[in-house]
BANUDO-587073 format. One line per field, with one value per residue (C-alpha): residue in three letters; z negated, y negated, x; residue number from 1. Coordinates in Angstrom, 3 decimals. Example, Ala and Ser with C-alpha at 12.3 -4.5 7.8 and 13.67 -1.06 7.14 Angstrom:
# BANUDO-587073
residu (Ala  Ser)
c3 (-7.800  -7.140)
c2 (4.500  1.060)
c1 (12.300  13.670)
num (1  2)
//
This chain:
# BANUDO-587073
residu (Met  Lys  Thr  Ile  Gly  Leu  Leu  Val  Ala  Ala  Leu  Val  Val  Leu  Ser  Gly  Gln  Thr  Pro  Ser  Ser  Ala  Pro  Ala  Ser  Gly  Ala  Met  Pro  Ala  Ala  Ala  Ser  Ala  Ser  Ala  Pro  Val  Arg  Thr  Leu  Val  Tyr  Arg  Tyr  Gly  Tyr  Asn  Val  Lys  Val  Ala  Ser  Gln  Gly  Thr  Gly  Thr  Gly  Thr  Thr  Thr  Ile  Gln  Ile  Leu  Gly  Pro  Ala  Lys  Asp  Gly  Gly  Leu  Met  Val  Ser  Gly  Ser  Asp  Phe  Trp  Trp  Asn  Thr  Val  Arg  Ala  Arg  Ala  Thr  Asn  Thr  Cys  Glu  Val  Tyr  Ala  Ser  Gly  Ser  Val  Ser  Cys  Ser  Gln  Ala  Pro  Tyr  Ala  Ile  Ser  Pro  Ile  Gln  Leu  Thr  Ile  Phe  Pro  Met  Leu  Gly  Ala  Ser  Tyr  Phe  Ser  Gly  Leu  Ser  Gly  Gly  Ser  His  Ala  Thr  Trp  Lys  His  Asn  Thr  Lys  Val  Tyr  Ala  Ala  Ile  Ile  Pro  Gly  Thr  Ala  Gly  Leu  Ala  Ser  Thr  Pro  Thr  Thr  Trp  Thr  Gly  Val  Met  Asn  Met  Gln  Gly  Lys  Gly  Pro  Asp  Asn  Lys  Ser  Gly  Thr  Val  Val  Leu  Val  Gln  Val  Thr  Gly  Lys  Leu  Glu  Gln  Gln  Gly  Gly  His  Tyr  Leu  Gly  Leu  Asp  Ile  Lys  Ser  Gly  Ile  Ala  Tyr  Asp  Met  Thr  Ala  Lys  Val  Pro  Val  Phe  Val  Ser  Glu  Thr  Arg  Arg  His  Leu  Pro  Gln  Thr  Asn  Val  Asn  Val  Gln  Met  Val  Gln  Leu  His  Leu  Ile  Lys  Asp  Ser  Ala  Asn  Ser  Pro)
c3 (-14.784  -14.363  -12.926  -16.190  -16.476  -12.984  -13.046  -16.513  -15.996  -12.639  -13.856  -17.030  -14.834  -12.526  -15.470  -17.074  -20.249  -23.106  -25.327  -28.741  -31.885  -32.577  -32.063  -20.442  -17.719  -14.463  -15.438  -12.517  -11.774  -14.146  -12.947  -14.662  -14.141  -16.748  -14.804  -15.853  -14.907  -11.407  -12.497  -15.794  -16.260  -19.473  -20.039  -22.869  -23.925  -25.996  -27.295  -28.026  -28.074  -25.407  -24.352  -26.472  -27.662  -31.259  -33.484  -34.540  -31.573  -29.413  -28.419  -25.470  -23.514  -21.695  -18.596  -17.221  -13.716  -13.842  -10.196  -8.014  -9.307  -7.378  -6.274  -4.926  -7.960  -9.902  -13.427  -15.701  -19.366  -21.507  -24.967  -26.829  -29.328  -31.445  -32.823  -36.091  -35.893  -35.412  -33.533  -30.638  -31.926  -28.757  -26.310  -23.643  -20.346  -17.628  -13.899  -11.760  -8.370  -5.326  -5.762  -9.449  -10.970  -14.114  -15.695  -19.179  -19.288  -21.638  -25.435  -27.103  -23.920  -24.918  -23.315  -25.257  -24.380  -22.986  -20.853  -19.678  -18.182  -16.408  -15.446  -12.667  -11.090  -10.491  -8.012  -4.615  -2.702  -5.442  -3.699  -0.160  0.880  0.930  4.196  5.687  4.380  1.080  1.037  1.929  0.035  -0.642  -3.280  -5.037  -6.463  -9.701  -12.440  -15.849  -17.778  -21.234  -24.880  -24.759  -28.006  -29.031  -30.610  -31.896  -34.832  -33.138  -33.204  -30.148  -29.890  -27.326  -23.739  -21.560  -17.967  -16.978  -13.394  -11.608  -8.739  -8.728  -6.369  -5.228  -3.890  -2.725  -3.844  -1.738  -2.378  -5.318  -3.821  -5.829  -4.715  -1.281  -2.550  -5.257  -4.379  -6.778  -6.941  -8.779  -9.857  -11.101  -11.891  -14.404  -15.941  -17.267  -19.535  -18.146  -20.154  -21.572  -23.863  -22.060  -22.815  -20.361  -19.836  -17.745  -16.418  -14.980  -14.174  -12.726  -11.365  -9.935  -7.651  -6.254  -2.655  -2.564  -5.920  -5.450  -9.081  -11.011  -12.639  -14.680  -15.654  -17.616  -18.212  -20.234  -20.969  -22.431  -24.148  -23.412  -25.642  -28.009  -30.674  -33.485  -30.875  -28.148  -26.058  -25.462  -23.925  -22.631  -21.061  -19.603  -18.348  -16.615  -18.277  -16.972  -13.895  -13.506  -9.723  -9.908  -12.524  -11.511)
c2 (45.208  43.222  46.152  47.186  44.036  44.551  48.273  49.397  48.860  50.658  53.594  54.100  54.418  56.900  59.045  59.042  57.866  56.179  54.404  56.038  56.180  59.799  61.959  85.695  86.938  85.062  82.680  80.873  81.384  79.747  77.381  74.867  71.759  70.480  67.378  63.812  62.513  61.126  58.897  57.803  56.643  55.157  55.088  53.432  55.685  55.883  59.203  58.987  55.208  52.617  52.285  49.616  48.514  49.541  51.247  54.728  57.104  55.038  55.340  55.695  58.740  58.881  61.069  62.160  63.599  65.973  67.007  69.949  73.493  76.473  77.652  74.289  72.728  69.661  69.833  67.243  66.439  64.465  62.933  61.476  58.719  58.025  54.548  53.845  56.983  57.110  60.396  61.978  64.256  66.330  66.859  69.487  70.461  72.015  72.670  70.780  72.230  70.189  70.693  69.745  73.209  73.242  75.962  75.401  78.464  77.012  77.228  75.990  76.603  73.689  70.736  67.890  66.298  63.302  65.455  67.622  64.457  63.043  66.043  67.398  63.929  64.000  66.883  65.952  66.562  65.810  62.589  63.735  63.575  59.787  60.162  60.604  57.219  55.564  57.182  60.707  63.820  66.882  69.540  71.479  74.990  74.556  76.627  75.689  78.102  76.648  76.549  73.634  71.661  70.873  67.459  64.899  67.083  70.448  73.206  75.130  78.787  81.579  80.286  81.376  80.839  78.433  78.224  75.944  73.608  69.832  67.875  64.605  61.569  58.347  55.318  52.719  50.150  47.808  44.451  42.649  44.839  46.014  49.173  50.559  52.985  54.229  58.000  60.056  63.635  66.176  69.779  72.578  74.713  78.168  80.196  83.635  86.855  87.093  84.061  82.327  78.888  76.046  72.367  70.138  67.321  63.931  61.300  57.828  57.005  53.930  55.342  53.186  54.284  52.648  53.823  57.255  57.424  56.622  53.199  53.719  56.827  57.254  60.924  62.883  66.619  68.460  71.773  74.806  76.267  73.322  72.972  70.532  68.493  68.796  65.795  64.515  61.086  59.901  56.567  55.912  52.653  52.593  50.016  51.002  52.752  53.196  53.245  49.609  48.445  45.956)
c1 (13.844  10.606  8.702  7.073  4.976  3.559  2.851  1.749  -1.980  -2.098  -0.035  -2.038  -5.123  -3.369  -2.247  -5.693  -3.990  -5.753  -3.216  -3.223  -1.163  -2.158  0.140  10.782  11.668  11.791  14.574  16.091  19.794  22.211  24.881  27.044  29.089  31.516  32.515  31.824  28.367  28.009  25.140  23.616  20.032  18.657  14.905  13.017  10.130  6.983  5.662  1.925  2.366  3.058  6.680  8.369  11.793  11.053  8.517  7.440  7.267  9.629  13.265  15.610  16.693  20.025  19.971  23.324  23.310  26.255  26.369  25.322  25.077  26.427  22.980  21.859  20.227  21.308  22.725  21.138  21.682  19.240  19.766  16.778  17.538  14.470  13.981  15.785  17.966  21.728  22.170  20.326  17.569  17.398  20.273  19.685  21.313  19.174  19.232  16.723  15.819  14.847  11.081  11.183  11.483  13.629  15.781  17.203  19.450  22.068  21.670  19.516  17.467  15.252  13.537  11.932  8.567  10.457  12.761  9.859  8.373  11.411  13.581  11.292  11.085  14.847  14.525  15.948  12.698  10.151  9.076  9.933  6.283  6.565  8.478  4.994  3.881  3.042  -0.439  0.724  -0.367  1.791  2.345  5.092  5.081  6.976  8.579  9.951  12.155  12.765  11.847  9.440  9.736  6.136  6.694  9.149  10.215  9.674  12.256  13.367  12.440  12.740  12.636  9.730  8.655  5.885  4.579  2.162  1.413  1.870  -0.415  1.135  -0.738  0.880  -1.116  0.607  3.323  3.451  2.453  5.110  7.980  9.012  10.718  8.402  5.587  2.908  2.400  -0.213  0.550  -1.987  -1.214  -1.101  1.629  0.749  2.994  3.790  3.863  0.360  0.439  -2.449  -1.051  -1.354  -0.634  -2.903  -0.708  -1.597  1.020  1.215  4.670  6.352  9.040  11.838  12.390  15.827  17.219  15.526  14.377  11.183  11.277  8.120  6.130  2.916  2.019  -0.531  -0.375  -3.355  -2.659  -4.811  -6.099  -6.410  -3.711  -3.006  -1.085  -3.701  -2.632  0.874  1.348  4.712  5.647  9.102  10.621  14.013  16.251  19.705  21.063  24.807  24.360  23.252  25.755  28.449)
num (1  2  3  4  5  6  7  8  9  10  11  12  13  14  15  16  17  18  19  20  21  22  23  24  25  26  27  28  29  30  31  32  33  34  35  36  37  38  39  40  41  42  43  44  45  46  47  48  49  50  51  52  53  54  55  56  57  58  59  60  61  62  63  64  65  66  67  68  69  70  71  72  73  74  75  76  77  78  79  80  81  82  83  84  85  86  87  88  89  90  91  92  93  94  95  96  97  98  99  100  101  102  103  104  105  106  107  108  109  110  111  112  113  114  115  116  117  118  119  120  121  122  123  124  125  126  127  128  129  130  131  132  133  134  135  136  137  138  139  140  141  142  143  144  145  146  147  148  149  150  151  152  153  154  155  156  157  158  159  160  161  162  163  164  165  166  167  168  169  170  171  172  173  174  175  176  177  178  179  180  181  182  183  184  185  186  187  188  189  190  191  192  193  194  195  196  197  198  199  200  201  202  203  204  205  206  207  208  209  210  211  212  213  214  215  216  217  218  219  220  221  222  223  224  225  226  227  228  229  230  231  232  233  234  235  236  237  238  239  240  241  242  243  244  245  246)
//
């Protein structure tokens, strides 16, 4: 994977990210698949730091695509392995819908900051607007039903529903690759049920049109109102894809 060296600068600009070392009702239908994964993706990540192979705030996440759910979604499991730890700190199974909506209706009903970034991008039609060209614009109405873990050591709590709109903008192909297109995403998620919490989201994505998955993501999320973890920054770099393994 040589993509990271070519795309980091452009994607950081698209995500509005400044590298830093600082740190209900309405659930969507449940469905399950106990079969072996049909595809496994491994991403190297950085949480509030640049993506790297080692160091505080870094690690790898293993995404297992388990197959279709009964109501048309896709069952996905994610396991986050933080640097210098032996076991996954966060393993969660959720359903991802075509537009990028996510329902974590299995205990512990949780989604980590890393999984919150990548799960929606695995929706079957999340990048479908690119069929109109590499500079197309489109949008998705989105919903997340989960207990959103606030940070690397956060504990899951009661799941709630978050809704919003994601605005998608194609930024053209990567000049060094015939299959990778840059995409900018801006949007906001608002927690339902009178909590008045929100997340302003801005992402820069390198999407592989052939593999049908992001190969690099740089995302910032600003919490509203301000909290002690006001800004989350996540970078992800695809390092393994079972669909492309020998």
